[in-house]
CHARMM internal coordinates of N, CA and C (Angstrom, degrees):
IC EDIT
DIST 1 N 1 CA 1.4399
DIST 1 CA 1 C 1.3979
ANGL 1 N 1 CA 1 C 110.14
DIST 1 C 2 N 1.3593
ANGL 1 CA 1 C 2 N 118.52
DIHE 1 N 1 CA 1 C 2 N 133.68
DIST 2 N 2 CA 1.5354
ANGL 1 C 2 N 2 CA 123.78
DIHE 1 CA 1 C 2 N 2 CA 177.06
DIST 2 CA 2 C 1.4622
ANGL 2 N 2 CA 2 C 108.53
DIHE 1 C 2 N 2 CA 2 C -88.39
DIST 2 C 3 N 1.3470
ANGL 2 CA 2 C 3 N 117.89
DIHE 2 N 2 CA 2 C 3 N 153.63
DIST 3 N 3 CA 1.2733
ANGL 2 C 3 N 3 CA 125.57
DIHE 2 CA 2 C 3 N 3 CA 178.64
DIST 3 CA 3 C 1.4545
ANGL 3 N 3 CA 3 C 110.90
DIHE 2 C 3 N 3 CA 3 C -108.52
DIST 3 C 4 N 1.3460
ANGL 3 CA 3 C 4 N 116.40
DIHE 3 N 3 CA 3 C 4 N 128.20
DIST 4 N 4 CA 1.5839
ANGL 3 C 4 N 4 CA 118.55
DIHE 3 CA 3 C 4 N 4 CA -176.53
DIST 4 CA 4 C 1.4371
ANGL 4 N 4 CA 4 C 109.68
DIHE 3 C 4 N 4 CA 4 C -95.04
DIST 4 C 5 N 1.2977
ANGL 4 CA 4 C 5 N 124.30
DIHE 4 N 4 CA 4 C 5 N 127.92
DIST 5 N 5 CA 1.3445
ANGL 4 C 5 N 5 CA 131.56
DIHE 4 CA 4 C 5 N 5 CA 178.67
DIST 5 CA 5 C 1.6131
ANGL 5 N 5 CA 5 C 110.78
DIHE 4 C 5 N 5 CA 5 C -99.32
DIST 5 C 6 N 1.4044
ANGL 5 CA 5 C 6 N 114.08
DIHE 5 N 5 CA 5 C 6 N 122.88
DIST 6 N 6 CA 1.4215
ANGL 5 C 6 N 6 CA 109.84
DIHE 5 CA 5 C 6 N 6 CA -179.84
DIST 6 CA 6 C 1.5610
ANGL 6 N 6 CA 6 C 111.33
DIHE 5 C 6 N 6 CA 6 C -94.80
DIST 6 C 7 N 1.2881
ANGL 6 CA 6 C 7 N 119.36
DIHE 6 N 6 CA 6 C 7 N 144.16
DIST 7 N 7 CA 1.3881
ANGL 6 C 7 N 7 CA 123.40
DIHE 6 CA 6 C 7 N 7 CA 176.91
DIST 7 CA 7 C 1.4474
ANGL 7 N 7 CA 7 C 108.28
DIHE 6 C 7 N 7 CA 7 C -120.14
DIST 7 C 8 N 1.2917
ANGL 7 CA 7 C 8 N 118.92
DIHE 7 N 7 CA 7 C 8 N 129.92
DIST 8 N 8 CA 1.5007
ANGL 7 C 8 N 8 CA 129.66
DIHE 7 CA 7 C 8 N 8 CA 178.98
DIST 8 CA 8 C 1.5490
ANGL 8 N 8 CA 8 C 104.06
DIHE 7 C 8 N 8 CA 8 C -90.76
DIST 8 C 9 N 1.3912
ANGL 8 CA 8 C 9 N 112.26
DIHE 8 N 8 CA 8 C 9 N 120.20
DIST 9 N 9 CA 1.5899
ANGL 8 C 9 N 9 CA 117.84
DIHE 8 CA 8 C 9 N 9 CA 172.63
DIST 9 CA 9 C 1.4751
ANGL 9 N 9 CA 9 C 104.70
DIHE 8 C 9 N 9 CA 9 C -129.64
DIST 9 C 10 N 1.3484
ANGL 9 CA 9 C 10 N 108.79
DIHE 9 N 9 CA 9 C 10 N 147.56
DIST 10 N 10 CA 1.4229
ANGL 9 C 10 N 10 CA 117.33
DIHE 9 CA 9 C 10 N 10 CA 169.84
DIST 10 CA 10 C 1.4768
ANGL 10 N 10 CA 10 C 112.85
DIHE 9 C 10 N 10 CA 10 C -124.81
DIST 10 C 11 N 1.2499
ANGL 10 CA 10 C 11 N 114.20
DIHE 10 N 10 CA 10 C 11 N 142.25
DIST 11 N 11 CA 1.3983
ANGL 10 C 11 N 11 CA 120.78
DIHE 10 CA 10 C 11 N 11 CA 179.10
DIST 11 CA 11 C 1.5332
ANGL 11 N 11 CA 11 C 108.27
DIHE 10 C 11 N 11 CA 11 C -110.09
DIST 11 C 12 N 1.2877
ANGL 11 CA 11 C 12 N 117.51
DIHE 11 N 11 CA 11 C 12 N 123.81
DIST 12 N 12 CA 1.4118
ANGL 11 C 12 N 12 CA 121.61
DIHE 11 CA 11 C 12 N 12 CA 175.19
DIST 12 CA 12 C 1.4763
ANGL 12 N 12 CA 12 C 114.96
DIHE 11 C 12 N 12 CA 12 C -82.66
DIST 12 C 13 N 1.3086
ANGL 12 CA 12 C 13 N 112.27
DIHE 12 N 12 CA 12 C 13 N 128.03
DIST 13 N 13 CA 1.5203
ANGL 12 C 13 N 13 CA 115.24
DIHE 12 CA 12 C 13 N 13 CA -176.21
DIST 13 CA 13 C 1.4460
ANGL 13 N 13 CA 13 C 109.86
DIHE 12 C 13 N 13 CA 13 C -65.60
DIST 13 C 14 N 1.3345
ANGL 13 CA 13 C 14 N 122.06
DIHE 13 N 13 CA 13 C 14 N 139.36
DIST 14 N 14 CA 1.3639
ANGL 13 C 14 N 14 CA 130.19
DIHE 13 CA 13 C 14 N 14 CA -174.07
DIST 14 CA 14 C 1.5278
ANGL 14 N 14 CA 14 C 111.35
DIHE 13 C 14 N 14 CA 14 C -50.90
DIST 14 C 15 N 1.3414
ANGL 14 CA 14 C 15 N 118.42
DIHE 14 N 14 CA 14 C 15 N -37.13
DIST 15 N 15 CA 1.4400
ANGL 14 C 15 N 15 CA 122.56
DIHE 14 CA 14 C 15 N 15 CA -176.58
DIST 15 CA 15 C 1.4474
ANGL 15 N 15 CA 15 C 113.78
DIHE 14 C 15 N 15 CA 15 C -65.82
DIST 15 C 16 N 1.4974
ANGL 15 CA 15 C 16 N 114.82
DIHE 15 N 15 CA 15 C 16 N -25.02
DIST 16 N 16 CA 1.4419
ANGL 15 C 16 N 16 CA 119.32
DIHE 15 CA 15 C 16 N 16 CA -174.68
DIST 16 CA 16 C 1.5392
ANGL 16 N 16 CA 16 C 109.19
DIHE 15 C 16 N 16 CA 16 C -100.28
DIST 16 C 17 N 1.2463
ANGL 16 CA 16 C 17 N 122.14
DIHE 16 N 16 CA 16 C 17 N 4.57
DIST 17 N 17 CA 1.3868
ANGL 16 C 17 N 17 CA 124.89
DIHE 16 CA 16 C 17 N 17 CA -179.49
DIST 17 CA 17 C 1.6018
ANGL 17 N 17 CA 17 C 107.53
DIHE 16 C 17 N 17 CA 17 C -85.52
DIST 17 C 18 N 1.3251
ANGL 17 CA 17 C 18 N 110.31
DIHE 17 N 17 CA 17 C 18 N 119.52
DIST 18 N 18 CA 1.5342
ANGL 17 C 18 N 18 CA 118.01
DIHE 17 CA 17 C 18 N 18 CA -179.36
DIST 18 CA 18 C 1.4848
ANGL 18 N 18 CA 18 C 106.43
DIHE 17 C 18 N 18 CA 18 C -115.30
DIST 18 C 19 N 1.3134
ANGL 18 CA 18 C 19 N 115.14
DIHE 18 N 18 CA 18 C 19 N 117.41
DIST 19 N 19 CA 1.4973
ANGL 18 C 19 N 19 CA 124.22
DIHE 18 CA 18 C 19 N 19 CA 175.53
DIST 19 CA 19 C 1.5121
ANGL 19 N 19 CA 19 C 108.10
DIHE 18 C 19 N 19 CA 19 C -107.55
DIST 19 C 20 N 1.3904
ANGL 19 CA 19 C 20 N 114.86
DIHE 19 N 19 CA 19 C 20 N 115.68
DIST 20 N 20 CA 1.5240
ANGL 19 C 20 N 20 CA 113.21
DIHE 19 CA 19 C 20 N 20 CA 174.54
DIST 20 CA 20 C 1.4529
ANGL 20 N 20 CA 20 C 111.49
DIHE 19 C 20 N 20 CA 20 C -67.81
DIST 20 C 21 N 1.3621
ANGL 20 CA 20 C 21 N 114.97
DIHE 20 N 20 CA 20 C 21 N 143.77
DIST 21 N 21 CA 1.5119
ANGL 20 C 21 N 21 CA 121.35
DIHE 20 CA 20 C 21 N 21 CA 177.82
DIST 21 CA 21 C 1.5021
ANGL 21 N 21 CA 21 C 103.73
DIHE 20 C 21 N 21 CA 21 C -106.45
DIST 21 C 22 N 1.4179
ANGL 21 CA 21 C 22 N 108.21
DIHE 21 N 21 CA 21 C 22 N 152.86
DIST 22 N 22 CA 1.4414
ANGL 21 C 22 N 22 CA 117.17
DIHE 21 CA 21 C 22 N 22 CA 179.22
DIST 22 CA 22 C 1.4909
ANGL 22 N 22 CA 22 C 108.84
DIHE 21 C 22 N 22 CA 22 C -116.95
DIST 22 C 23 N 1.4676
ANGL 22 CA 22 C 23 N 111.63
DIHE 22 N 22 CA 22 C 23 N 152.36
DIST 23 N 23 CA 1.4776
ANGL 22 C 23 N 23 CA 113.97
DIHE 22 CA 22 C 23 N 23 CA 179.23
DIST 23 CA 23 C 1.4930
ANGL 23 N 23 CA 23 C 112.99
DIHE 22 C 23 N 23 CA 23 C -61.77
DIST 23 C 24 N 1.3869
ANGL 23 CA 23 C 24 N 110.38
DIHE 23 N 23 CA 23 C 24 N 137.90
DIST 24 N 24 CA 1.4610
ANGL 23 C 24 N 24 CA 119.71
DIHE 23 CA 23 C 24 N 24 CA -175.19
DIST 24 CA 24 C 1.5110
ANGL 24 N 24 CA 24 C 104.89
DIHE 23 C 24 N 24 CA 24 C -68.33
DIST 24 C 25 N 1.2184
ANGL 24 CA 24 C 25 N 123.01
DIHE 24 N 24 CA 24 C 25 N -22.09
DIST 25 N 25 CA 1.4626
ANGL 24 C 25 N 25 CA 128.38
DIHE 24 CA 24 C 25 N 25 CA -174.68
DIST 25 CA 25 C 1.5850
ANGL 25 N 25 CA 25 C 116.10
DIHE 24 C 25 N 25 CA 25 C -84.43
DIST 25 C 26 N 1.5137
ANGL 25 CA 25 C 26 N 108.77
DIHE 25 N 25 CA 25 C 26 N -50.73
DIST 26 N 26 CA 1.6045
ANGL 25 C 26 N 26 CA 112.70
DIHE 25 CA 25 C 26 N 26 CA -173.94
DIST 26 CA 26 C 1.4422
ANGL 26 N 26 CA 26 C 110.36
DIHE 25 C 26 N 26 CA 26 C -131.75
DIST 26 C 27 N 1.3473
ANGL 26 CA 26 C 27 N 119.89
DIHE 26 N 26 CA 26 C 27 N -0.19
DIST 27 N 27 CA 1.4966
ANGL 26 C 27 N 27 CA 117.26
DIHE 26 CA 26 C 27 N 27 CA 177.71
DIST 27 CA 27 C 1.4922
ANGL 27 N 27 CA 27 C 117.11
DIHE 26 C 27 N 27 CA 27 C 84.94
DIST 27 C 28 N 1.3674
ANGL 27 CA 27 C 28 N 117.21
DIHE 27 N 27 CA 27 C 28 N -6.00
DIST 28 N 28 CA 1.4351
ANGL 27 C 28 N 28 CA 114.63
DIHE 27 CA 27 C 28 N 28 CA 169.16
DIST 28 CA 28 C 1.5003
ANGL 28 N 28 CA 28 C 118.07
DIHE 27 C 28 N 28 CA 28 C -64.46
DIST 28 C 29 N 1.2854
ANGL 28 CA 28 C 29 N 116.04
DIHE 28 N 28 CA 28 C 29 N 167.97
DIST 29 N 29 CA 1.4857
ANGL 28 C 29 N 29 CA 119.94
DIHE 28 CA 28 C 29 N 29 CA -176.84
DIST 29 CA 29 C 1.5179
ANGL 29 N 29 CA 29 C 104.50
DIHE 28 C 29 N 29 CA 29 C -65.37
DIST 29 C 30 N 1.3299
ANGL 29 CA 29 C 30 N 107.74
DIHE 29 N 29 CA 29 C 30 N 130.79
DIST 30 N 30 CA 1.6611
ANGL 29 C 30 N 30 CA 117.17
DIHE 29 CA 29 C 30 N 30 CA -175.87
DIST 30 CA 30 C 1.4653
ANGL 30 N 30 CA 30 C 107.27
DIHE 29 C 30 N 30 CA 30 C -77.89
DIST 30 C 31 N 1.3413
ANGL 30 CA 30 C 31 N 112.33
DIHE 30 N 30 CA 30 C 31 N 140.68
DIST 31 N 31 CA 1.5319
ANGL 30 C 31 N 31 CA 125.97
DIHE 30 CA 30 C 31 N 31 CA 177.66
DIST 31 CA 31 C 1.4759
ANGL 31 N 31 CA 31 C 110.34
DIHE 30 C 31 N 31 CA 31 C -114.10
DIST 31 C 32 N 1.3740
ANGL 31 CA 31 C 32 N 116.11
DIHE 31 N 31 CA 31 C 32 N -23.03
DIST 32 N 32 CA 1.5212
ANGL 31 C 32 N 32 CA 120.15
DIHE 31 CA 31 C 32 N 32 CA -169.09
DIST 32 CA 32 C 1.6027
ANGL 32 N 32 CA 32 C 106.45
DIHE 31 C 32 N 32 CA 32 C -132.71
DIST 32 C 33 N 1.2857
ANGL 32 CA 32 C 33 N 108.12
DIHE 32 N 32 CA 32 C 33 N 122.91
DIST 33 N 33 CA 1.5684
ANGL 32 C 33 N 33 CA 113.71
DIHE 32 CA 32 C 33 N 33 CA 173.57
DIST 33 CA 33 C 1.5228
ANGL 33 N 33 CA 33 C 107.20
DIHE 32 C 33 N 33 CA 33 C -102.46
DIST 33 C 34 N 1.3700
ANGL 33 CA 33 C 34 N 124.71
DIHE 33 N 33 CA 33 C 34 N 130.28
DIST 34 N 34 CA 1.4183
ANGL 33 C 34 N 34 CA 125.25
DIHE 33 CA 33 C 34 N 34 CA 178.33
DIST 34 CA 34 C 1.4691
ANGL 34 N 34 CA 34 C 105.14
DIHE 33 C 34 N 34 CA 34 C -113.79
DIST 34 C 35 N 1.3474
ANGL 34 CA 34 C 35 N 123.33
DIHE 34 N 34 CA 34 C 35 N 121.18
DIST 35 N 35 CA 1.3592
ANGL 34 C 35 N 35 CA 124.71
DIHE 34 CA 34 C 35 N 35 CA -177.49
DIST 35 CA 35 C 1.5780
ANGL 35 N 35 CA 35 C 105.20
DIHE 34 C 35 N 35 CA 35 C -101.08
DIST 35 C 36 N 1.2863
ANGL 35 CA 35 C 36 N 119.41
DIHE 35 N 35 CA 35 C 36 N 129.67
DIST 36 N 36 CA 1.4256
ANGL 35 C 36 N 36 CA 125.48
DIHE 35 CA 35 C 36 N 36 CA -172.45
DIST 36 CA 36 C 1.6973
ANGL 36 N 36 CA 36 C 106.42
DIHE 35 C 36 N 36 CA 36 C -94.28
DIST 36 C 37 N 1.1870
ANGL 36 CA 36 C 37 N 112.39
DIHE 36 N 36 CA 36 C 37 N 153.85
DIST 37 N 37 CA 1.5588
ANGL 36 C 37 N 37 CA 120.36
DIHE 36 CA 36 C 37 N 37 CA 178.60
DIST 37 CA 37 C 1.5765
ANGL 37 N 37 CA 37 C 110.25
DIHE 36 C 37 N 37 CA 37 C -49.90
DIST 37 C 38 N 1.2209
ANGL 37 CA 37 C 38 N 116.58
DIHE 37 N 37 CA 37 C 38 N -28.99
DIST 38 N 38 CA 1.5396
ANGL 37 C 38 N 38 CA 120.81
DIHE 37 CA 37 C 38 N 38 CA 174.50
DIST 38 CA 38 C 1.4678
ANGL 38 N 38 CA 38 C 116.87
DIHE 37 C 38 N 38 CA 38 C -66.85
DIST 38 C 39 N 1.2681
ANGL 38 CA 38 C 39 N 110.34
DIHE 38 N 38 CA 38 C 39 N -27.62
DIST 39 N 39 CA 1.5507
ANGL 38 C 39 N 39 CA 122.35
DIHE 38 CA 38 C 39 N 39 CA -177.12
DIST 39 CA 39 C 1.5447
ANGL 39 N 39 CA 39 C 112.97
DIHE 38 C 39 N 39 CA 39 C 104.50
DIST 39 C 40 N 1.4618
ANGL 39 CA 39 C 40 N 114.11
DIHE 39 N 39 CA 39 C 40 N -6.57
DIST 40 N 40 CA 1.4439
ANGL 39 C 40 N 40 CA 117.37
DIHE 39 CA 39 C 40 N 40 CA 173.32
DIST 40 CA 40 C 1.5520
ANGL 40 N 40 CA 40 C 110.24
DIHE 39 C 40 N 40 CA 40 C -75.10
DIST 40 C 41 N 1.3341
ANGL 40 CA 40 C 41 N 120.77
DIHE 40 N 40 CA 40 C 41 N 167.40
DIST 41 N 41 CA 1.4148
ANGL 40 C 41 N 41 CA 117.12
DIHE 40 CA 40 C 41 N 41 CA 175.30
DIST 41 CA 41 C 1.4531
ANGL 41 N 41 CA 41 C 112.11
DIHE 40 C 41 N 41 CA 41 C -134.37
DIST 41 C 42 N 1.3551
ANGL 41 CA 41 C 42 N 119.23
DIHE 41 N 41 CA 41 C 42 N 171.86
DIST 42 N 42 CA 1.3233
ANGL 41 C 42 N 42 CA 133.00
DIHE 41 CA 41 C 42 N 42 CA 169.17
DIST 42 CA 42 C 1.5151
ANGL 42 N 42 CA 42 C 110.49
DIHE 41 C 42 N 42 CA 42 C -125.05
DIST 42 C 43 N 1.4039
ANGL 42 CA 42 C 43 N 117.86
DIHE 42 N 42 CA 42 C 43 N 151.46
DIST 43 N 43 CA 1.4662
ANGL 42 C 43 N 43 CA 118.93
DIHE 42 CA 42 C 43 N 43 CA 179.28
DIST 43 CA 43 C 1.5656
ANGL 43 N 43 CA 43 C 102.22
DIHE 42 C 43 N 43 CA 43 C -132.87
DIST 43 C 44 N 1.3408
ANGL 43 CA 43 C 44 N 115.53
DIHE 43 N 43 CA 43 C 44 N 142.01
DIST 44 N 44 CA 1.3557
ANGL 43 C 44 N 44 CA 122.98
DIHE 43 CA 43 C 44 N 44 CA 179.26
DIST 44 CA 44 C 1.5872
ANGL 44 N 44 CA 44 C 114.96
DIHE 43 C 44 N 44 CA 44 C -141.39
DIST 44 C 45 N 1.3547
ANGL 44 CA 44 C 45 N 116.26
DIHE 44 N 44 CA 44 C 45 N 149.52
DIST 45 N 45 CA 1.3168
ANGL 44 C 45 N 45 CA 119.40
DIHE 44 CA 44 C 45 N 45 CA 177.85
DIST 45 CA 45 C 1.6435
ANGL 45 N 45 CA 45 C 103.00
DIHE 44 C 45 N 45 CA 45 C -72.75
DIST 45 C 46 N 1.3334
ANGL 45 CA 45 C 46 N 111.99
DIHE 45 N 45 CA 45 C 46 N 171.56
DIST 46 N 46 CA 1.5539
ANGL 45 C 46 N 46 CA 117.10
DIHE 45 CA 45 C 46 N 46 CA 179.12
DIST 46 CA 46 C 1.4932
ANGL 46 N 46 CA 46 C 109.33
DIHE 45 C 46 N 46 CA 46 C -55.73
DIST 46 C 47 N 1.3293
ANGL 46 CA 46 C 47 N 117.34
DIHE 46 N 46 CA 46 C 47 N -46.19
DIST 47 N 47 CA 1.4679
ANGL 46 C 47 N 47 CA 121.96
DIHE 46 CA 46 C 47 N 47 CA -176.50
DIST 47 CA 47 C 1.5220
ANGL 47 N 47 CA 47 C 112.93
DIHE 46 C 47 N 47 CA 47 C -56.85
DIST 47 C 48 N 1.2957
ANGL 47 CA 47 C 48 N 116.84
DIHE 47 N 47 CA 47 C 48 N -50.75
DIST 48 N 48 CA 1.4195
ANGL 47 C 48 N 48 CA 119.26
DIHE 47 CA 47 C 48 N 48 CA -174.28
DIST 48 CA 48 C 1.4975
ANGL 48 N 48 CA 48 C 109.91
DIHE 47 C 48 N 48 CA 48 C -81.73
DIST 48 C 49 N 1.3545
ANGL 48 CA 48 C 49 N 118.47
DIHE 48 N 48 CA 48 C 49 N -24.41
DIST 49 N 49 CA 1.4699
ANGL 48 C 49 N 49 CA 115.64
DIHE 48 CA 48 C 49 N 49 CA 172.17
DIST 49 CA 49 C 1.5834
ANGL 49 N 49 CA 49 C 112.70
DIHE 48 C 49 N 49 CA 49 C -65.13
DIST 49 C 50 N 1.2908
ANGL 49 CA 49 C 50 N 116.09
DIHE 49 N 49 CA 49 C 50 N -41.49
DIST 50 N 50 CA 1.5295
ANGL 49 C 50 N 50 CA 122.62
DIHE 49 CA 49 C 50 N 50 CA 172.37
DIST 50 CA 50 C 1.4188
ANGL 50 N 50 CA 50 C 112.10
DIHE 49 C 50 N 50 CA 50 C -61.15
DIST 50 C 51 N 1.3980
ANGL 50 CA 50 C 51 N 119.74
DIHE 50 N 50 CA 50 C 51 N -46.08
DIST 51 N 51 CA 1.4451
ANGL 50 C 51 N 51 CA 121.96
DIHE 50 CA 50 C 51 N 51 CA 178.57
DIST 51 CA 51 C 1.5145
ANGL 51 N 51 CA 51 C 111.35
DIHE 50 C 51 N 51 CA 51 C -59.95
DIST 51 C 52 N 1.2963
ANGL 51 CA 51 C 52 N 117.95
DIHE 51 N 51 CA 51 C 52 N -40.50
DIST 52 N 52 CA 1.5829
ANGL 51 C 52 N 52 CA 115.49
DIHE 51 CA 51 C 52 N 52 CA -178.69
DIST 52 CA 52 C 1.4407
ANGL 52 N 52 CA 52 C 114.11
DIHE 51 C 52 N 52 CA 52 C -105.69
DIST 52 C 53 N 1.3138
ANGL 52 CA 52 C 53 N 118.74
DIHE 52 N 52 CA 52 C 53 N 18.58
DIST 53 N 53 CA 1.4887
ANGL 52 C 53 N 53 CA 123.92
DIHE 52 CA 52 C 53 N 53 CA -174.43
DIST 53 CA 53 C 1.6037
ANGL 53 N 53 CA 53 C 111.66
DIHE 52 C 53 N 53 CA 53 C -52.83
DIST 53 C 54 N 1.3182
ANGL 53 CA 53 C 54 N 117.15
DIHE 53 N 53 CA 53 C 54 N -47.68
DIST 54 N 54 CA 1.4406
ANGL 53 C 54 N 54 CA 119.23
DIHE 53 CA 53 C 54 N 54 CA -179.62
DIST 54 CA 54 C 1.5143
ANGL 54 N 54 CA 54 C 114.51
DIHE 53 C 54 N 54 CA 54 C -54.94
DIST 54 C 55 N 1.3841
ANGL 54 CA 54 C 55 N 113.01
DIHE 54 N 54 CA 54 C 55 N -52.18
DIST 55 N 55 CA 1.5189
ANGL 54 C 55 N 55 CA 118.28
DIHE 54 CA 54 C 55 N 55 CA 177.98
DIST 55 CA 55 C 1.4636
ANGL 55 N 55 CA 55 C 113.33
DIHE 54 C 55 N 55 CA 55 C -67.51
DIST 55 C 56 N 1.3312
ANGL 55 CA 55 C 56 N 114.88
DIHE 55 N 55 CA 55 C 56 N -37.51
DIST 56 N 56 CA 1.5176
ANGL 55 C 56 N 56 CA 110.71
DIHE 55 CA 55 C 56 N 56 CA 173.87
DIST 56 CA 56 C 1.4756
ANGL 56 N 56 CA 56 C 118.87
DIHE 55 C 56 N 56 CA 56 C -62.18
DIST 56 C 57 N 1.3084
ANGL 56 CA 56 C 57 N 112.42
DIHE 56 N 56 CA 56 C 57 N -39.50
DIST 57 N 57 CA 1.5290
ANGL 56 C 57 N 57 CA 117.32
DIHE 56 CA 56 C 57 N 57 CA 175.90
DIST 57 CA 57 C 1.5351
ANGL 57 N 57 CA 57 C 112.43
DIHE 56 C 57 N 57 CA 57 C -57.12
DIST 57 C 58 N 1.3179
ANGL 57 CA 57 C 58 N 112.98
DIHE 57 N 57 CA 57 C 58 N -38.99
DIST 58 N 58 CA 1.5374
ANGL 57 C 58 N 58 CA 117.92
DIHE 57 CA 57 C 58 N 58 CA -176.70
DIST 58 CA 58 C 1.5906
ANGL 58 N 58 CA 58 C 112.32
DIHE 57 C 58 N 58 CA 58 C -70.29
DIST 58 C 59 N 1.4292
ANGL 58 CA 58 C 59 N 116.70
DIHE 58 N 58 CA 58 C 59 N -29.95
DIST 59 N 59 CA 1.3358
ANGL 58 C 59 N 59 CA 116.40
DIHE 58 CA 58 C 59 N 59 CA -179.09
DIST 59 CA 59 C 1.6056
ANGL 59 N 59 CA 59 C 116.21
DIHE 58 C 59 N 59 CA 59 C -110.37
DIST 59 C 60 N 1.3161
ANGL 59 CA 59 C 60 N 117.84
DIHE 59 N 59 CA 59 C 60 N 1.52
DIST 60 N 60 CA 1.5070
ANGL 59 C 60 N 60 CA 118.51
DIHE 59 CA 59 C 60 N 60 CA -175.88
DIST 60 CA 60 C 1.5384
ANGL 60 N 60 CA 60 C 113.95
DIHE 59 C 60 N 60 CA 60 C -89.12
DIST 60 C 61 N 1.2650
ANGL 60 CA 60 C 61 N 110.50
DIHE 60 N 60 CA 60 C 61 N 145.28
DIST 61 N 61 CA 1.5329
ANGL 60 C 61 N 61 CA 109.89
DIHE 60 CA 60 C 61 N 61 CA 173.12
DIST 61 CA 61 C 1.6115
ANGL 61 N 61 CA 61 C 109.03
DIHE 60 C 61 N 61 CA 61 C -95.02
DIST 61 C 62 N 1.3737
ANGL 61 CA 61 C 62 N 114.36
DIHE 61 N 61 CA 61 C 62 N -16.76
DIST 62 N 62 CA 1.4268
ANGL 61 C 62 N 62 CA 118.57
DIHE 61 CA 61 C 62 N 62 CA 173.91
DIST 62 CA 62 C 1.6112
ANGL 62 N 62 CA 62 C 106.37
DIHE 61 C 62 N 62 CA 62 C -159.18
DIST 62 C 63 N 1.2927
ANGL 62 CA 62 C 63 N 119.35
DIHE 62 N 62 CA 62 C 63 N 147.89
DIST 63 N 63 CA 1.4503
ANGL 62 C 63 N 63 CA 124.04
DIHE 62 CA 62 C 63 N 63 CA 177.98
DIST 63 CA 63 C 1.5039
ANGL 63 N 63 CA 63 C 101.57
DIHE 62 C 63 N 63 CA 63 C -125.40
DIST 63 C 64 N 1.2930
ANGL 63 CA 63 C 64 N 119.90
DIHE 63 N 63 CA 63 C 64 N 123.09
DIST 64 N 64 CA 1.5820
ANGL 63 C 64 N 64 CA 125.52
DIHE 63 CA 63 C 64 N 64 CA -177.49
DIST 64 CA 64 C 1.5529
ANGL 64 N 64 CA 64 C 101.42
DIHE 63 C 64 N 64 CA 64 C -118.37
DIST 64 C 65 N 1.3730
ANGL 64 CA 64 C 65 N 110.43
DIHE 64 N 64 CA 64 C 65 N 124.15
DIST 65 N 65 CA 1.5861
ANGL 64 C 65 N 65 CA 114.33
DIHE 64 CA 64 C 65 N 65 CA 164.99
DIST 65 CA 65 C 1.4778
ANGL 65 N 65 CA 65 C 113.38
DIHE 64 C 65 N 65 CA 65 C -104.47
DIST 65 C 66 N 1.1858
ANGL 65 CA 65 C 66 N 106.30
DIHE 65 N 65 CA 65 C 66 N 142.15
DIST 66 N 66 CA 1.5712
ANGL 65 C 66 N 66 CA 113.65
DIHE 65 CA 65 C 66 N 66 CA -179.02
DIST 66 CA 66 C 1.5450
ANGL 66 N 66 CA 66 C 102.66
DIHE 65 C 66 N 66 CA 66 C -72.01
DIST 66 C 67 N 1.4489
ANGL 66 CA 66 C 67 N 113.88
DIHE 66 N 66 CA 66 C 67 N 165.36
DIST 67 N 67 CA 1.4130
ANGL 66 C 67 N 67 CA 120.40
DIHE 66 CA 66 C 67 N 67 CA -179.49
DIST 67 CA 67 C 1.5264
ANGL 67 N 67 CA 67 C 110.55
DIHE 66 C 67 N 67 CA 67 C -98.34
DIST 67 C 68 N 1.3670
ANGL 67 CA 67 C 68 N 115.90
DIHE 67 N 67 CA 67 C 68 N 11.81
DIST 68 N 68 CA 1.3721
ANGL 67 C 68 N 68 CA 124.76
DIHE 67 CA 67 C 68 N 68 CA 172.90
DIST 68 CA 68 C 1.6592
ANGL 68 N 68 CA 68 C 116.13
DIHE 67 C 68 N 68 CA 68 C 84.63
DIST 68 C 69 N 1.2879
ANGL 68 CA 68 C 69 N 111.98
DIHE 68 N 68 CA 68 C 69 N 6.34
DIST 69 N 69 CA 1.4930
ANGL 68 C 69 N 69 CA 113.14
DIHE 68 CA 68 C 69 N 69 CA 178.72
DIST 69 CA 69 C 1.4719
ANGL 69 N 69 CA 69 C 114.10
DIHE 68 C 69 N 69 CA 69 C -80.71
END
COOR INIT
IC SEED 1 N 1 CA 1 C
IC BUILD
């Protein structure tokens, strides 16, 4: 007689999956996402977002700041 082993698995719904992004410049936790007109994006920590703010505003289609959570 064979013995059946049960395995409990859970699948996280895609909407609930949160992946932290890291600054494209230094690797710190990203606080700002810059969406370019092409649809691609860049992410920056607060320090680098402030450092490049003027240039980013010139090229961005949208700038999204996280709420810090």
